[in-house]
C-alpha positions as CSV (number, residue, x, y, z in Angstrom):
1,M,0.1,0.0,-0.1
2,R,3.2,2.4,0.3
3,H,4.6,1.5,-2.5
4,L,1.0,3.0,-4.4
5,G,0.9,5.9,-2.1
6,K,4.5,7.0,-3.8
7,A,3.3,5.4,-7.0
8,L,0.6,7.5,-7.3
9,L,2.3,10.4,-5.9
10,V,5.0,10.8,-8.6
11,I,2.2,9.9,-11.7
12,S,0.6,13.1,-10.1
13,L,4.1,15.2,-9.9
14,L,5.0,13.7,-13.6
15,I,1.3,14.4,-15.4
16,I,1.5,18.5,-13.3
17,G,5.2,18.9,-14.6
18,G,4.2,17.1,-18.5
19,C,1.0,20.6,-17.7
20,T,3.8,23.0,-17.7
21,T,3.9,25.1,-20.5
22,Q,8.0,25.6,-21.2
23,P,9.8,28.1,-23.6
24,Q,10.5,26.9,-27.2
25,Q,13.7,27.8,-29.2
26,V,12.9,27.1,-33.2
27,V,15.3,27.5,-36.0
28,L,14.8,30.0,-39.0
29,N,14.6,28.3,-42.2
30,P,12.4,29.2,-44.7
31,V,12.1,28.0,-47.9
32,V,10.8,29.8,-50.7
33,E,10.0,28.1,-53.9
34,L,10.3,30.5,-57.3
35,I,10.0,30.2,-60.7
36,P,13.5,32.0,-61.7
37,S,13.1,34.4,-64.0
38,K,15.5,37.6,-65.7
39,I,12.4,40.0,-64.8
40,G,15.4,41.8,-63.2
41,Q,17.5,42.3,-66.5
42,Q,21.0,42.3,-63.9
43,T,19.3,45.9,-62.5
44,S,21.3,46.5,-59.5
45,V,19.5,46.8,-56.4
46,Q,20.3,47.2,-52.8
47,V,18.5,45.9,-50.0
48,K,18.1,46.5,-46.4
49,V,16.3,44.7,-44.3
50,I,15.1,46.1,-40.7
51,D,13.4,44.3,-37.6
52,Q,10.7,46.8,-35.9
53,R,8.9,44.0,-33.9
54,P,8.4,45.1,-30.3
55,Q,10.0,42.5,-28.8
56,Q,12.4,40.0,-29.6
57,A,10.8,37.5,-29.1
58,L,9.0,35.2,-32.0
59,G,5.6,34.5,-29.9
60,V,4.6,33.1,-25.9
61,R,2.9,29.3,-25.5
62,G,0.0,28.9,-24.0
63,D,-1.1,31.3,-21.6
64,T,1.9,32.4,-19.3
65,H,4.8,34.9,-20.6
66,S,7.2,32.5,-19.4
67,A,6.8,30.5,-22.3
68,L,8.4,32.4,-25.2
69,I,8.9,30.6,-28.4
70,T,12.6,32.5,-29.3
71,T,15.5,32.2,-31.7
72,N,19.1,33.0,-31.5
73,Q,18.8,33.9,-35.0
74,A,18.9,37.6,-36.1
75,L,15.0,37.1,-37.5
76,A,16.4,40.5,-39.9
77,A,19.5,38.3,-41.1
78,V,17.5,35.6,-42.4
79,F,14.9,37.9,-43.8
80,D,18.3,39.4,-46.0
81,N,19.4,36.3,-47.0
82,E,16.2,35.4,-48.7
83,I,15.2,38.3,-50.9
84,K,19.2,38.4,-52.2
85,K,18.6,35.1,-53.1
86,G,15.6,35.4,-54.5
87,L,15.7,38.2,-56.9
88,V,18.9,36.8,-57.6
89,S,17.1,33.9,-58.9
90,K,15.4,36.7,-60.4
91,G,17.7,38.7,-62.7
92,F,18.7,41.3,-60.1
93,V,22.0,42.1,-59.5
94,I,22.6,42.6,-55.4
95,S,24.7,45.8,-54.7
96,D,25.9,46.5,-51.1
97,K,26.3,50.3,-52.0
98,A,23.8,52.7,-52.3
99,S,25.1,52.7,-56.0
100,G,22.4,50.3,-56.6
101,T,20.1,51.6,-59.4
102,S,16.8,50.6,-57.1
103,T,17.0,50.7,-53.7
104,L,14.4,48.1,-51.4
105,L,13.7,48.3,-47.6
106,V,12.0,45.7,-46.2
107,T,11.0,46.3,-42.3
108,I,9.2,43.5,-40.4
109,N,6.8,44.9,-38.5
110,E,5.5,42.0,-37.0
111,L,6.0,37.8,-36.4
112,N,3.8,36.7,-33.5
113,Y,2.5,33.4,-32.2
114,K,-0.1,33.3,-29.7
115,T,-2.2,31.0,-28.0
116,L,-6.4,31.3,-28.1
117,K,-7.4,29.6,-25.0
118,G,-10.7,27.9,-25.2
119,S,-13.1,26.2,-23.3
120,L,-11.9,22.1,-25.0
121,T,-9.5,23.2,-28.1
122,D,-7.1,26.2,-27.8
123,E,-5.8,27.9,-31.1
124,V,-3.3,28.8,-32.3
125,Q,-2.7,32.1,-34.5
126,I,1.0,33.0,-36.3
127,K,0.6,36.4,-37.8
128,G,3.5,38.2,-39.8
129,A,3.2,40.9,-41.3
130,I,6.5,43.5,-43.3
131,K,6.5,46.6,-45.1
132,V,8.4,47.3,-48.4
133,Q,9.0,50.1,-49.5
134,A,11.0,50.4,-53.2
135,K,12.9,53.3,-54.5
136,K,14.4,54.1,-58.2
137,H,15.3,57.0,-59.3
138,R,13.0,59.5,-57.8
139,S,9.6,57.2,-57.9
140,E,8.8,55.3,-54.9
141,L,6.6,52.1,-54.2
142,N,5.2,50.9,-51.0
143,K,3.4,47.8,-50.6
144,V,2.4,45.3,-47.3
145,Y,2.9,41.8,-47.1
146,E,0.6,40.0,-44.6
147,Y,0.3,36.0,-43.3
148,E,-1.8,35.1,-41.1
149,R,-2.5,30.8,-39.4
150,E,-5.3,29.9,-37.2
151,D,-5.3,26.4,-36.3
152,E,-7.2,24.3,-33.5
153,V,-5.2,22.0,-31.2
154,L,-6.1,20.0,-28.5
155,V,-2.9,20.3,-27.3
156,E,-0.2,22.8,-26.9
157,P,1.9,21.9,-30.4
158,G,5.8,20.9,-29.3
159,V,8.4,22.5,-30.8
160,A,8.8,20.8,-34.6
161,T,5.7,21.9,-35.6
162,N,6.2,25.3,-33.8
163,E,9.4,25.4,-35.8
164,K,7.9,24.3,-38.8
165,W,4.6,26.5,-39.0
166,I,7.2,29.9,-38.2
167,N,8.7,29.2,-40.6
168,E,5.7,28.2,-43.7
169,A,4.7,31.4,-42.0
170,L,7.8,33.3,-43.0
171,S,8.0,31.5,-46.2
172,E,4.3,32.6,-47.5
173,T,5.3,35.9,-47.1
174,L,8.7,36.1,-48.5
175,K,6.9,34.5,-51.7
176,R,4.3,36.9,-51.6
177,L,7.3,39.2,-51.7
178,L,9.4,37.7,-54.3
179,N,6.2,37.3,-56.7
180,D,5.5,40.6,-56.9
181,K,5.1,41.7,-60.4
182,E,4.5,45.1,-59.4
183,L,7.5,45.4,-57.7
184,L,9.9,43.3,-59.5
185,R,8.7,45.0,-62.4
186,F,9.5,48.3,-60.9
187,L,12.6,47.8,-59.3
188,A,13.7,46.5,-63.1
189,A,12.3,49.7,-64.6
190,K,15.0,51.8,-66.5
């Protein structure tokens, strides 16, 4: 009987400990599938990416602010790398100097993961938003690209699922930017 009491205590502690929402660290690795083209006509573009999100965490799991989803990568650097690779695949040449024929300023305004508690299920919501300012000669083009995903879940997703969903949000947002024909034509105009 004494062993049964100890076993129940251990099981209870495991259940309580298992229900505690823990912080997660994800690896950002967006996959942006693009169809290569020559729309850029070897036009040089200077790219600058700024992360203006109010906090560096990617979001919060559960209803506690101690269970942050973070990354050890700089989000602006991830965007910068993918945008440059995408522009090169579209026929542009990347310039590191202000002497680029066109400039592309990308401002990351939002990438946010949150859990909305329900009575039977929870809802995971991921939102992203970037603002783009393209300049060429004396002309300017401003665009906004947004992403939103909502999933109902019975249990809180693990790190692998959250990493997958966050990377899908990044990938889709970047894909929208890099497939925007209006933006690409503007940058390539002679």
